[in-house]
C-alpha positions in Angstrom: 3.9 -9.6 35.4 3.9 -9.5 31.7 7.0 -8.5 30.3 7.1 -5.6 28.4 8.8 -5.7 25.0 10.3 -2.9 23.0 8.3 -1.0 20.7 11.3 -1.3 18.1 14.1 -3.9 18.3 17.6 -3.4 16.7 16.8 -6.5 14.1 13.6 -4.5 13.6 15.6 -1.5 13.0 18.4 -2.9 10.6 15.8 -4.8 8.5 13.8 -1.8 8.2 16.9 -0.1 6.8 17.9 -2.6 4.6 14.3 -2.4 2.8 14.1 1.1 3.0 17.4 1.3 1.3 16.1 -1.6 -1.2 13.3 0.7 -2.1 15.5 3.6 -3.1 17.8 1.8 -5.3 14.5 0.1 -7.0 13.4 3.2 -7.6 16.2 4.1 -9.9 15.3 1.0 -12.1 12.3 3.2 -14.2 11.0 3.6 -17.6 9.0 6.4 -19.0 6.7 6.0 -21.2 5.6 8.7 -23.8 2.2 8.2 -22.9 2.2 8.6 -19.4 4.1 11.1 -16.4 4.1 7.8 -14.4 6.9 5.7 -14.7 7.4 1.9 -14.7 9.6 1.2 -11.8 10.5 -1.4 -9.3 10.0 0.4 -6.0 6.7 -1.1 -5.2 8.1 -4.5 -5.9 10.0 -3.6 -2.5 7.2 -2.4 -1.1 5.8 -5.5 -1.2 8.3 -7.2 -0.1 8.8 -5.1 2.7 5.4 -5.5 3.9 5.6 -9.2 3.0 8.8 -10.3 4.9 8.8 -7.1 7.8 5.2 -7.4 8.9 2.6 -4.6 9.2 4.7 -3.0 11.8 8.0 -2.6 10.4 7.0 -2.7 6.8 5.1 0.5 7.7 7.8 2.0 9.4 10.4 1.0 6.8 8.5 2.6 3.8 7.3 5.4 5.7 10.7 6.7 6.8 11.7 6.9 3.3 8.8 9.0 2.4 9.3 11.0 5.5 12.8 11.7 4.2 11.0 12.4 0.8 9.2 14.9 2.2 11.8 16.8 3.7 14.1 17.0 0.4 16.2 13.7 0.4 16.4 12.6 -3.2 15.4 9.6 -2.6 13.3 8.3 -5.3 14.8 7.9 -8.7 17.0 10.9 -7.5 14.5 13.4 -7.0 12.7 14.2 -3.4 11.0 17.4 -1.7 7.4 18.3 -1.4 7.4 18.7 -5.2 7.6 15.0 -5.9 5.0 14.3 -3.0 2.7 16.9 -4.4 3.5 16.4 -8.1 1.2 13.9 -10.3 2.9 10.7 -8.9 2.3 11.9 -5.4 -0.8 9.9 -4.8 1.0 6.5 -5.5 4.0 7.5 -3.2 1.7 8.4 -0.3 -0.2 5.3 -0.3 3.1 3.0 0.0 3.7 2.8 4.0 0.0 1.8 4.1 0.3 -0.6 1.3 3.1 -2.3 3.3 1.2 -2.1 6.5 -2.0 -3.9 4.8 0.5 -6.5 2.9 2.0 -7.4 6.1 -1.0 -7.6 7.8 -2.5 -9.7 5.6 0.3 -12.3 4.9 0.7 -12.5 8.5 -2.6 -14.5 8.3 -1.8 -17.0 5.9 -0.3 -20.1 7.3 1.2 -23.2 5.6 3.7 -23.0 2.5 1.5 -25.5 -0.6 0.4 -23.5 -3.3 -2.5 -22.6 -1.5 -0.5 -20.6 0.2 1.3 -18.9 -2.6 -2.0 -18.4 -4.1 -3.6 -16.2 -0.8 0.1 -14.6 -0.7 -0.3 -13.3 -4.3 -3.8 -12.0 -3.9 -2.6 -10.1 -0.7 0.1 -8.5 -2.5 -1.3 -7.9 -5.9 -4.4 -6.7 -3.8 -2.8 -4.1 -1.6 0.6 -3.8 -3.3 -0.6 -2.7 -6.6 -4.0 -2.3 -7.0 -4.3 -0.2 -3.9 -1.7 2.5 -4.8 -4.1 3.2 -7.4 -7.4 4.2 -4.8 -5.1 7.5 -4.3 -2.6 7.6 -7.3 -5.3 7.8 -10.1 -7.1 10.4 -8.8 -4.5 12.8 -7.7 -3.0 12.1 -11.1 -6.5 13.3 -13.0 -6.3 16.3 -10.3 -2.7 17.5 -11.0 -3.5 17.1 -15.0 -6.9 18.7 -14.8 -7.8 15.8 -16.9 -10.7 13.4 -16.6 -10.7 10.5 -14.2 -11.2 7.9 -17.4 -8.0 9.7 -18.7 -6.0 9.3 -15.8 -6.9 5.8 -15.7 -5.6 5.3 -19.2 -2.5 6.7 -18.6 -2.2 5.8 -15.0 -3.3 2.3 -14.2 -4.1 0.5 -17.2 -0.6 0.5 -19.3 0.8 -0.8 -15.7 -1.7 -3.7 -14.7 0.3 -6.6 -16.2 3.8 -5.3 -15.1 2.4 -5.1 -11.5 0.9 -8.5 -11.5 4.1 -9.7 -12.6 5.8 -8.1 -10.0 3.6 -9.5 -7.4 4.3 -13.1 -8.7 7.8 -12.1 -8.2 7.4 -10.9 -4.7 5.6 -14.1 -3.7 8.4 -16.3 -5.3 10.3 -14.5 -3.3 8.9 -14.0 -0.2 7.6 -17.7 0.2 11.0 -19.5 0.6 11.9 -16.5 3.0 9.0 -17.2 5.0 9.8 -21.0 5.4 13.4 -20.4 5.9 13.0 -17.4 8.6 9.4 -18.2 10.3 10.1 -16.0 13.4 12.0 -13.2 11.5 8.4 -11.2 11.1 
């Protein structure tokens, strides 16, 4: 007879709540560029770590709850919330947050070992799904909301952020890899 594991565990819910809170807290670190309605924030660093540490299921759950609470009007991301935020110029980035955490969790779970090759592989997964994937929905939505061309949206919503996002992916990798060594069964 197969044992049935519960869908949610207390440990999973607690860690999900902690990463949700970390996402909210890191969103308050934001810098407005004069050229773009998209701020530089650290919230995607928290999303990168949520997916990599919690795994696909709990990473998605953690960030999905934050986005759900945003939709319900709670002022969670840099003191703002509601459908106005989710349907505003940066909404396309926010919609992809839970999917990003899910794909990071899935990709990182496939990487074994702790050597330099594992560091590089984890970095590539985090960079691909934690920053570049966000542009897939974020930039076209930004172009639509600003009523500008896609090229313009790329120039104000993507290009200025690529180096910073790569640095966040490096930071997430340097944080996640030791956590994986210390808590291999956590995911």
